[in-house]
N, C-alpha and C positions, 0 to 999 in steps of 0.2 A: 133218813141215816147215810146213803148212799153217797151222797150229795154232799153231807158233812164229815165226813172222811175222806174224800177227794178232795175238798179244801183246808183240812189241817195237814194232810200229806203234802199237800202245795205250799204251802204257808212256812211250813219245819223245810221244806226243799229250800224257799228261796232266803229262810235264815241261814240257814248252812253255806247258800250260794255268794250270799251278802258279807259273809265272815272269812271268805278266801279271797282278800287281794279286793281292796277299793283304791279310788284316788283318794292321795292324800297330798294336805295343800303343804306349798312352800315355807318355811318361817326363817327368818333371821335368827340372831342371836339370842334378843329379844325375846323372842317366842309370838312375830307379829307377822302377820302374813307379807310376800315379800310379790311386789306388785310388778310386770311387766313394764318397763318404761317405756313404750312404745304404745301400747294399750291401754293400758288404768290397770288391767283383769289380774287376779290373784291365780298366782302361778302356781303348776302342781308339780309337786317333788317326783313323784316316783311317772315321770311320762315316758314314753314305750320309742321314741325315735329321734335325733337329733333337731335342735332347734336349726332353722337357716338363720336367724337375723345373728350377727355378730353380737347386736346388744345384749339378744335376749342370753345367748350362750356365754355372756362374761356375767351376766347376773347369775346363772346359775350355775356358774365357775366360782362365783364369790360367796355363792350359799353353800358351799361343797359337793355339791354337783357333779359327780366325774361324766362330763360330756361324752370324752373320747372311746368309752366304750359302750358309748349307743351307738344302734346301724342310723344310717341314712335312713330317713322319711321314707325313701326312692326304693329303698331295698328291703324293707320292714316285709318280714314272715311272720305267720301264724309261730311258728317255732321260735323265735326271737328273745332273746334274753332267758332268765330266770323263769323257774317254775313259779307261779306267785297264787297257786288255787285254783278251784272249777271257776270260780265266777269269771277271772280273765283271761283263764285258758281256753274256757269253751264259750265265752259269748264278748267278753274287752276286744282279743285279740283279733280272733277273727272281725268282727264287724269292724274294727280298725284297718285291717287286711284290704278286705274288699272296697270300703270307701277310697283308702288310698289309691287302692288298683283302678279303678273306675274314673277315680277324678285324674289321672295320671294320664287316661284317654280324651277323656272329654276337657282336660285343660280346667278345671272347676272344682273346688272337694265341696263347692256348696249344690251344684249340680250333682255331685256323685252323691249328698246326702237326700237330697231330693230324689234320686231316681232308688237309693237302696230303699230308703221308706214307704216309695210305692209297689218295688217288687214284693215287702213283707207284708205290706197290705193286700196285696193280690194273694200271695200264698193261702192270709188268713181271711179270704173273703171267703170261705163257706160257711167260716165260723161266725164272722161278723153279719153277714147276709140273715142269718138268723137271727140276731139282735135285731133285725131288722124288721122284719118279719114280723117279732113278737110285738111288736110295739105297733104294728098295723092291724094286726088279729085282737089286740086288746080293744082298741078304737072301735072296732067291728063287736065287740062282745061286751062295750061299755051299757046301752041302754040295757042288755038281761044283769050285767053285774050292777048297776043303779036300782032296777026295781030287786033285786035282793038285798040291797042296801036297803031300802025303807021298807021292807019285810020285816027286817028283824030291828029296827031301829029301836034304837033303849031296851032291848031286850039284853041282861048281861047278863043269864043264869047260865051254869054250864051247857045243861041239853042246848039252848037254841044258840047257844057261839056253834056247838060241834054242826047243829044243822045246818047252819050257816057256813062253816065250811067245808061241807061234804056239800053243799049243793054247788058251793062254789067252784069247789073241785070236779061235778061235774060237766058245770057253764066251759071251765076250763077244757074238757077233754072236750068236747063240745063243739069247741072250737079250734082244737089242736094245740093250746095255748103250754106251753114250760117253762115257765119265769126263768129257772135256771139254766135253761141251756142256752139263754144269748148272754151270758156273765160269762164265758171263757175268758172272752178276749180283754174285758176288763180287766183281769184275774193277770195276763199276759201284759197289759198296756202298759202299767209300773215297773216292772224290770226290765223294759224294751225301754223306756225314757231313760232308767236311771244308767243302760248301757246307751243309750247315746250321748248321754252328760259326759260319762266319765270316757268312752271312746274320743270325744272333742276337746275334754282338756286337758288329756295322756299324749293326744299327740300333734304336736307342736306346727307340721303341716298345713293341719286343719284350722286350729287359733289362730295362726298367724298370716291363714287368707284372708283374703277379702271379695266381697258380692256386691256390683252397683256400688264402690267405694264405702258399705261397711264391713268393717272391720268382723271377720265370723267366732275371735276368741271374746270379745267384749260387750258385756252386758249393755242395754240400752241404757238403765241409768247410770253409765258412763258415757255412754253413748252421745247424751243429749248435751253434754258439754263441750262437743268434739263440733267440728262444721260440716259435718254427714248427719247435723240432726234430725232433718227429713226425713230420712232412711230408716234410722233408729223412730221415729213416729211412725213411720209406715207400718215397719215391724208391729210395731204396741197395736195398732188399729186395727191387724189384719190376726193376730192372736186373739184379742177380742172378740168380734165379729166369728170368724171360725168358731172358737170354743161357743158363742152364743147358740148359733144355727145348728151346730152340731149334738148340744145339747135340745134346745128346743123341738127340733125334727124325731128325737126318740124321747121324748115326751108323749103320756098317754092322756087319753081322755078320763080315764075313770080316776087320774093320781089323786091323793088325798091332796085336799085344799094346800096345806101346810109344804107338799113338796113342790105347787106349783112355781116358789121361789128358785127353785133350785138350779134352773137357767142360767138366773140373774147371781145367785149367792157364786156356783163355779165358774161363772166367768168373773167374777170381780177377783173370787183366791186366784185363779192363772192368773191375769192381766198383773197380778201384783207378784204374784210369781215371776213373770215372765220380764220384768222391768230387774231381776239380779240374776236372773241367767244366760249363759252366752246367745249373741244373736242366733250363732248355725242351733243351736238348739230350738229356738223358736222358730227357724226354718223348718226343720224338721215335724214341729207339732202343726204348723200354719199345715205343712201339706197332708199330713195325716188325717187333720177335720175336712181337707176339702176333699178328701176322697170318701171321709164317712157320711158327708151333706151331699155329693154326688149319687153312691149308695142308695141311701135312705131314698134320695128324688125317684132314681129310678125304680126301687120295691115299691112306692108307692106308687107311681105311676102304672106299674103294673099290676100292684093288686087292684086299681081301681079298672085298668084292664078286662081284667078278667069278672069283675062283679059289672060289669058293661053287657058282657059278650054270653 
C-alpha cells in the first residue's frame, strides 16, 4: 500500500512539474516548425540564452523572438530570465547552468554533458546498485521459484493462488528480494531524460556546438544527409548496443517468456526514438547506459566472488 501511495504521489508531482514550463517549438506565421538554416533542427522558441550564430539569430528575430533581452550563454545564471514554473526553475535552469559552466572550462559542451551524466549516475549509485543486486538475487532464487511454479501449475483456484503468492513472498524474504526497491531510478530516469532534452534544445550554446564533427542539436535522421554521416551512424550503433546490453544485463532468469523479448523491443523503440532526438541527447543516453553496464558487471563479479568465497 505504501509503495502504491508513493507511486501516486510521485506521478502527481511529475504532472505538476511538467505542466509548469516546457520547451516550445518555434513556428512561423503558417504554424510550421522553423528549422535552423545551418543544422536543419527544429528551433525552440523559449530559449534561455542568445545564439552565437548570426544566421540563427536572424532566424529567431525574423520569427518574432526578441534575442536582445536574453543573456549571453556564457553569462547565463540559474536566476536568469523570468520565472517559468517549478520544472524550469528547479531542474532545467540548474542543469543548463551546470552544463554551460563545465563546458566553459573543458572547452566542449558534449564532454560537459558526459561529465554531468556521470556525476548524476554516481550520486544515484546507491539506488541503481539495488536494481542490479535484485537482478542477481532473483537469478540465485530462480531454482526455487521454478519449483514453486511447477508445484502450482494448472491450479487456478483462489486458495492455490493465495498459497503460491505466500510461498513466493517467503522465497523473496529468504533471498532478501524486494522487487519494487530497484524501481526507484526508473521513476527518476524519465524526468531526467526530459530535462536533458529540454536543456539541450533551450540552450543555443549546446545545440550549436559540435563534437567530433557532429552537430549536437542535429538529429541523426537529418545528419544522415550531411557529409558527417559516419558520425551519426556511429551514434545510432552505440545507442542500440548500449541499450540492448543494459536491458540484457538487467534481465532475470525467471522472467516470463513473453518478457524475454523486452531487450529487443526496447532496443528497437529507443533506436527509432534516437533517430529523431538531438545527437547531444544520444550522447547522454549512451553514457548513462555504459555506466549501467559497467555497474551491473561489477555487481555480477562481486556476487560471483562472494559465492565462491
